[in-house]
N, CA, C and O atoms as a GROMACS GRO file, in nm:
protein
  324
    1MET      N    1   3.993   8.054   4.693
    1MET     CA    2   3.985   7.923   4.807
    1MET      C    3   3.913   7.820   4.761
    1MET      O    4   3.822   7.838   4.680
    2PRO      N    5   3.949   7.684   4.813
    2PRO     CA    6   3.899   7.632   4.763
    2PRO      C    7   3.781   7.560   4.798
    2PRO      O    8   3.743   7.589   4.911
    3CYS      N    9   3.707   7.473   4.736
    3CYS     CA   10   3.557   7.434   4.766
    3CYS      C   11   3.539   7.332   4.786
    3CYS      O   12   3.622   7.273   4.717
    4ALA      N   13   3.461   7.233   4.859
    4ALA     CA   14   3.415   7.100   4.876
    4ALA      C   15   3.274   7.075   4.933
    4ALA      O   16   3.235   7.161   5.011
    5PRO      N   17   3.206   6.989   4.911
    5PRO     CA   18   3.109   6.979   4.931
    5PRO      C   19   3.067   6.918   5.068
    5PRO      O   20   3.112   6.804   5.079
    6ASN      N   21   2.995   6.959   5.173
    6ASN     CA   22   2.990   6.946   5.325
    6ASN      C   23   2.982   6.776   5.312
    6ASN      O   24   2.955   6.724   5.205
    7PRO      N   25   3.003   6.716   5.405
    7PRO     CA   26   3.000   6.576   5.448
    7PRO      C   27   2.881   6.556   5.439
    7PRO      O   28   2.842   6.500   5.336
    8LYS      N   29   2.791   6.591   5.531
    8LYS     CA   30   2.650   6.588   5.579
    8LYS      C   31   2.574   6.669   5.481
    8LYS      O   32   2.483   6.602   5.433
    9THR      N   33   2.580   6.775   5.440
    9THR     CA   34   2.459   6.903   5.390
    9THR      C   35   2.471   6.873   5.212
    9THR      O   36   2.383   6.895   5.129
   10LYS      N   37   2.606   6.818   5.186
   10LYS     CA   38   2.631   6.802   5.036
   10LYS      C   39   2.633   6.943   4.952
   10LYS      O   40   2.651   6.948   4.831
   11VAL      N   41   2.612   7.058   5.037
   11VAL     CA   42   2.663   7.187   5.015
   11VAL      C   43   2.760   7.247   4.987
   11VAL      O   44   2.830   7.281   5.083
   12GLU      N   45   2.802   7.283   4.857
   12GLU     CA   46   2.939   7.341   4.826
   12GLU      C   47   2.982   7.479   4.947
   12GLU      O   48   2.904   7.571   4.969
   13GLN      N   49   3.098   7.469   5.002
   13GLN     CA   50   3.166   7.534   5.096
   13GLN      C   51   3.299   7.555   5.120
   13GLN      O   52   3.379   7.466   5.150
   14ALA      N   53   3.320   7.652   5.108
   14ALA     CA   54   3.520   7.682   5.111
   14ALA      C   55   3.544   7.661   5.229
   14ALA      O   56   3.462   7.650   5.320
   15PHE      N   57   3.688   7.650   5.236
   15PHE     CA   58   3.777   7.589   5.333
   15PHE      C   59   3.872   7.616   5.340
   15PHE      O   60   3.949   7.637   5.246
   16LEU      N   61   3.895   7.625   5.463
   16LEU     CA   62   4.069   7.625   5.434
   16LEU      C   63   4.209   7.527   5.467
   16LEU      O   64   4.229   7.470   5.574
   17SER      N   65   4.277   7.525   5.376
   17SER     CA   66   4.364   7.408   5.390
   17SER      C   67   4.460   7.444   5.461
   17SER      O   68   4.482   7.551   5.518
   18PRO      N   69   4.549   7.300   5.453
   18PRO     CA   70   4.672   7.311   5.582
   18PRO      C   71   4.722   7.431   5.546
   18PRO      O   72   4.710   7.519   5.630
   19SER      N   73   4.792   7.468   5.410
   19SER     CA   74   4.922   7.527   5.364
   19SER      C   75   4.808   7.699   5.370
   19SER      O   76   4.876   7.799   5.395
   20ASP      N   77   4.690   7.720   5.353
   20ASP     CA   78   4.622   7.863   5.407
   20ASP      C   79   4.680   7.871   5.550
   20ASP      O   80   4.761   7.955   5.589
   21ILE      N   81   4.617   7.753   5.633
   21ILE     CA   82   4.609   7.804   5.774
   21ILE      C   83   4.819   7.848   5.833
   21ILE      O   84   4.861   7.939   5.904
   22ASN      N   85   4.889   7.746   5.767
   22ASN     CA   86   5.028   7.756   5.804
   22ASN      C   87   5.081   7.900   5.759
   22ASN      O   88   5.159   7.971   5.821
   23ALA      N   89   5.010   7.931   5.617
   23ALA     CA   90   5.076   8.104   5.574
   23ALA      C   91   4.998   8.210   5.671
   23ALA      O   92   5.062   8.311   5.700
   24PHE      N   93   4.873   8.199   5.721
   24PHE     CA   94   4.840   8.308   5.796
   24PHE      C   95   4.905   8.277   5.938
   24PHE      O   96   4.919   8.386   5.994
   25HIS      N   97   4.949   8.180   6.016
   25HIS     CA   98   4.992   8.169   6.116
   25HIS      C   99   5.158   8.200   6.077
   25HIS      O  100   5.223   8.199   6.182
   26THR      N  101   5.199   8.214   6.019
   26THR     CA  102   5.349   8.311   5.927
   26THR      C  103   5.347   8.410   5.988
   26THR      O  104   5.403   8.450   6.089
   27ARG      N  105   5.238   8.470   5.881
   27ARG     CA  106   5.177   8.602   5.871
   27ARG      C  107   5.181   8.698   6.008
   27ARG      O  108   5.245   8.796   6.046
   28PHE      N  109   5.070   8.608   6.059
   28PHE     CA  110   5.021   8.695   6.164
   28PHE      C  111   4.998   8.624   6.290
   28PHE      O  112   4.987   8.503   6.272
   29VAL      N  113   4.988   8.662   6.416
   29VAL     CA  114   4.954   8.608   6.538
   29VAL      C  115   4.872   8.683   6.634
   29VAL      O  116   4.872   8.806   6.643
   30THR      N  117   4.814   8.613   6.693
   30THR     CA  118   4.669   8.649   6.788
   30THR      C  119   4.809   8.733   6.893
   30THR      O  120   4.931   8.723   6.880
   31LEU      N  121   4.716   8.822   7.005
   31LEU     CA  122   4.820   8.876   7.116
   31LEU      C  123   4.823   8.709   7.204
   31LEU      O  124   4.932   8.654   7.220
   32ARG      N  125   4.672   8.635   7.262
   32ARG     CA  126   4.744   8.574   7.360
   32ARG      C  127   4.819   8.452   7.266
   32ARG      O  128   4.857   8.359   7.337
   33GLY      N  129   4.846   8.435   7.129
   33GLY     CA  130   4.934   8.351   7.071
   33GLY      C  131   5.051   8.398   7.090
   33GLY      O  132   5.138   8.320   7.128
   34LEU      N  133   5.082   8.539   7.069
   34LEU     CA  134   5.203   8.608   7.087
   34LEU      C  135   5.268   8.579   7.263
   34LEU      O  136   5.378   8.543   7.303
   35ALA      N  137   5.132   8.619   7.339
   35ALA     CA  138   5.174   8.580   7.462
   35ALA      C  139   5.252   8.459   7.575
   35ALA      O  140   5.324   8.445   7.674
   36VAL      N  141   5.165   8.387   7.463
   36VAL     CA  142   5.210   8.251   7.489
   36VAL      C  143   5.346   8.194   7.438
   36VAL      O  144   5.406   8.114   7.510
   37GLU      N  145   5.409   8.240   7.286
   37GLU     CA  146   5.541   8.234   7.254
   37GLU      C  147   5.600   8.310   7.332
   37GLU      O  148   5.708   8.250   7.339
   38ARG      N  149   5.612   8.413   7.408
   38ARG     CA  150   5.706   8.481   7.439
   38ARG      C  151   5.648   8.436   7.579
   38ARG      O  152   5.586   8.537   7.613
   39GLY      N  153   5.631   8.336   7.687
   39GLY     CA  154   5.619   8.370   7.776
   39GLY      C  155   5.585   8.455   7.893
   39GLY      O  156   5.639   8.470   8.003
   40THR      N  157   5.479   8.506   7.837
   40THR     CA  158   5.411   8.595   7.941
   40THR      C  159   5.275   8.599   7.924
   40THR      O  160   5.216   8.514   7.856
   41VAL      N  161   5.196   8.730   8.003
   41VAL     CA  162   5.068   8.712   8.013
   41VAL      C  163   5.002   8.847   7.865
   41VAL      O  164   5.055   8.945   7.812
   42TRP      N  165   4.901   8.796   7.853
   42TRP     CA  166   4.840   8.875   7.736
   42TRP      C  167   4.828   9.070   7.785
   42TRP      O  168   4.851   9.150   7.694
   43GLN      N  169   4.798   9.118   7.905
   43GLN     CA  170   4.782   9.208   7.995
   43GLN      C  171   4.895   9.274   7.983
   43GLN      O  172   4.884   9.395   7.968
   44ALA      N  173   5.024   9.218   7.985
   44ALA     CA  174   5.126   9.282   8.005
   44ALA      C  175   5.169   9.291   7.852
   44ALA      O  176   5.223   9.398   7.822
   45LEU      N  177   5.155   9.199   7.752
   45LEU     CA  178   5.172   9.219   7.661
   45LEU      C  179   5.155   9.303   7.589
   45LEU      O  180   5.237   9.348   7.508
   46ARG      N  181   4.986   9.357   7.617
   46ARG     CA  182   4.940   9.468   7.508
   46ARG      C  183   4.970   9.575   7.547
   46ARG      O  184   4.983   9.670   7.470
   47HIS      N  185   4.992   9.587   7.713
   47HIS     CA  186   5.071   9.725   7.732
   47HIS      C  187   5.179   9.814   7.655
   47HIS      O  188   5.192   9.933   7.625
   48ALA      N  189   5.280   9.642   7.632
   48ALA     CA  190   5.444   9.674   7.582
   48ALA      C  191   5.394   9.696   7.438
   48ALA      O  192   5.437   9.804   7.394
   49LEU      N  193   5.321   9.633   7.353
   49LEU     CA  194   5.267   9.653   7.183
   49LEU      C  195   5.218   9.834   7.195
   49LEU      O  196   5.261   9.916   7.113
   50ALA      N  197   5.149   9.863   7.279
   50ALA     CA  198   5.101  10.023   7.280
   50ALA      C  199   5.185  10.121   7.308
   50ALA      O  200   5.173  10.235   7.261
   51GLU      N  201   5.306  10.072   7.412
   51GLU     CA  202   5.421  10.124   7.472
   51GLU      C  203   5.502  10.172   7.328
   51GLU      O  204   5.541  10.286   7.303
   52HIS      N  205   5.513  10.061   7.250
   52HIS     CA  206   5.577  10.077   7.104
   52HIS      C  207   5.517  10.102   6.980
   52HIS      O  208   5.565  10.104   6.866
   53GLY      N  209   5.403  10.121   7.021
   53GLY     CA  210   5.314  10.214   6.899
   53GLY      C  211   5.302  10.072   6.808
   53GLY      O  212   5.325  10.104   6.692
   54ILE      N  213   5.280   9.960   6.814
   54ILE     CA  214   5.234   9.843   6.750
   54ILE      C  215   5.097   9.823   6.791
   54ILE      O  216   5.062   9.790   6.905
   55ILE      N  217   4.994   9.854   6.656
   55ILE     CA  218   4.855   9.838   6.690
   55ILE      C  219   4.811   9.710   6.596
   55ILE      O  220   4.867   9.682   6.490
   56PRO      N  221   4.686   9.629   6.664
   56PRO     CA  222   4.651   9.495   6.508
   56PRO      C  223   4.641   9.560   6.393
   56PRO      O  224   4.647   9.678   6.357
   57PHE      N  225   4.624   9.455   6.342
   57PHE     CA  226   4.592   9.456   6.167
   57PHE      C  227   4.482   9.481   6.125
   57PHE      O  228   4.392   9.397   6.131
   58SER      N  229   4.462   9.624   6.064
   58SER     CA  230   4.283   9.674   6.032
   58SER      C  231   4.353   9.719   5.890
   58SER      O  232   4.434   9.810   5.874
   59PRO      N  233   4.320   9.664   5.830
   59PRO     CA  234   4.345   9.724   5.690
   59PRO      C  235   4.212   9.789   5.670
   59PRO      O  236   4.111   9.726   5.700
   60ASP      N  237   4.201   9.958   5.602
   60ASP     CA  238   4.131   9.987   5.556
   60ASP      C  239   4.022  10.037   5.644
   60ASP      O  240   3.927  10.094   5.590
   61GLY      N  241   4.026  10.020   5.800
   61GLY     CA  242   4.013  10.091   5.948
   61GLY      C  243   3.891   9.925   5.995
   61GLY      O  244   3.800   9.934   6.076
   62GLU      N  245   3.926   9.796   5.921
   62GLU     CA  246   3.854   9.739   5.978
   62GLU      C  247   3.873   9.640   6.109
   62GLU      O  248   3.986   9.618   6.153
   63ASP      N  249   3.775   9.594   6.158
   63ASP     CA  250   3.849   9.546   6.314
   63ASP      C  251   3.863   9.416   6.322
   63ASP      O  252   3.776   9.370   6.396
   64TYR      N  253   3.947   9.319   6.270
   64TYR     CA  254   3.969   9.205   6.314
   64TYR      C  255   3.989   9.152   6.457
   64TYR      O  256   4.000   9.031   6.478
   65GLY      N  257   3.994   9.244   6.554
   65GLY     CA  258   4.033   9.190   6.698
   65GLY      C  259   4.172   9.187   6.721
   65GLY      O  260   4.248   9.240   6.641
   66ALA      N  261   4.214   9.129   6.828
   66ALA     CA  262   4.418   9.179   6.860
   66ALA      C  263   4.473   9.021   6.767
   66ALA      O  264   4.475   8.906   6.811
   67ILE      N  265   4.509   9.066   6.644
   67ILE     CA  266   4.546   9.011   6.593
   67ILE      C  267   4.703   9.109   6.522
   67ILE      O  268   4.687   9.229   6.498
   68TYR      N  269   4.796   9.065   6.505
   68TYR     CA  270   4.906   9.150   6.506
   68TYR      C  271   4.970   9.090   6.346
   68TYR      O  272   4.948   8.972   6.322
   69GLU      N  273   5.020   9.145   6.277
   69GLU     CA  274   5.155   9.122   6.195
   69GLU      C  275   5.258   9.070   6.237
   69GLU      O  276   5.274   9.113   6.351
   70ARG      N  277   5.341   8.999   6.211
   70ARG     CA  278   5.475   8.956   6.272
   70ARG      C  279   5.531   9.068   6.251
   70ARG      O  280   5.562   9.156   6.331
   71ALA      N  281   5.543   9.062   6.145
   71ALA     CA  282   5.654   9.193   6.098
   71ALA      C  283   5.711   9.319   6.174
   71ALA      O  284   5.820   9.375   6.191
   72ASP      N  285   5.545   9.336   6.219
   72ASP     CA  286   5.515   9.476   6.256
   72ASP      C  287   5.608   9.486   6.419
   72ASP      O  288   5.662   9.586   6.469
   73LEU      N  289   5.602   9.349   6.471
   73LEU     CA  290   5.644   9.320   6.594
   73LEU      C  291   5.807   9.335   6.639
   73LEU      O  292   5.847   9.323   6.755
   74ALA      N  293   5.866   9.354   6.556
   74ALA     CA  294   6.056   9.359   6.567
   74ALA      C  295   6.062   9.467   6.669
   74ALA      O  296   6.153   9.439   6.746
   75PRO      N  297   5.995   9.596   6.706
   75PRO     CA  298   6.030   9.668   6.816
   75PRO      C  299   5.997   9.638   6.979
   75PRO      O  300   6.004   9.718   7.073
   76LEU      N  301   5.962   9.511   6.979
   76LEU     CA  302   5.956   9.436   7.085
   76LEU      C  303   6.097   9.337   7.119
   76LEU      O  304   6.116   9.271   7.221
   77ASP      N  305   6.172   9.347   7.018
   77ASP     CA  306   6.316   9.292   7.055
   77ASP      C  307   6.417   9.364   7.056
   77ASP      O  308   6.435   9.458   6.979
   78PRO      N  309   6.506   9.320   7.159
   78PRO     CA  310   6.586   9.428   7.246
   78PRO      C  311   6.701   9.461   7.084
   78PRO      O  312   6.752   9.571   7.064
   79ASP      N  313   6.716   9.366   7.011
   79ASP     CA  314   6.801   9.405   6.875
   79ASP      C  315   6.727   9.390   6.757
   79ASP      O  316   6.758   9.350   6.645
   80GLY      N  317   6.581   9.447   6.822
   80GLY     CA  318   6.482   9.505   6.681
   80GLY      C  319   6.454   9.419   6.561
   80GLY      O  320   6.403   9.475   6.464
   81HIS      N  321   6.483   9.283   6.554
   81HIS     CA  322   6.477   9.221   6.454
   81HIS      C  323   6.382   9.108   6.521
   81HIS      O  324   6.342   9.012   6.454
   0.00000   0.00000   0.00000
């Protein structure tokens, strides 16, 4: 992860580049973000995800909240893609 001095404190700190952020959004989506993309409410979408056995991203059991890997969302689409 790139580092740069904080403009106010001058302390070196890590930051996310625009390409890092783009890569994240290409691979992952939040529950609310997915609801906006699909034009639905997050409550109904959460129910549909559960019905299809799609669970939030949780490597090694870590809880990162309602973040989903886009690759896991194919069962939500009528054609499965």
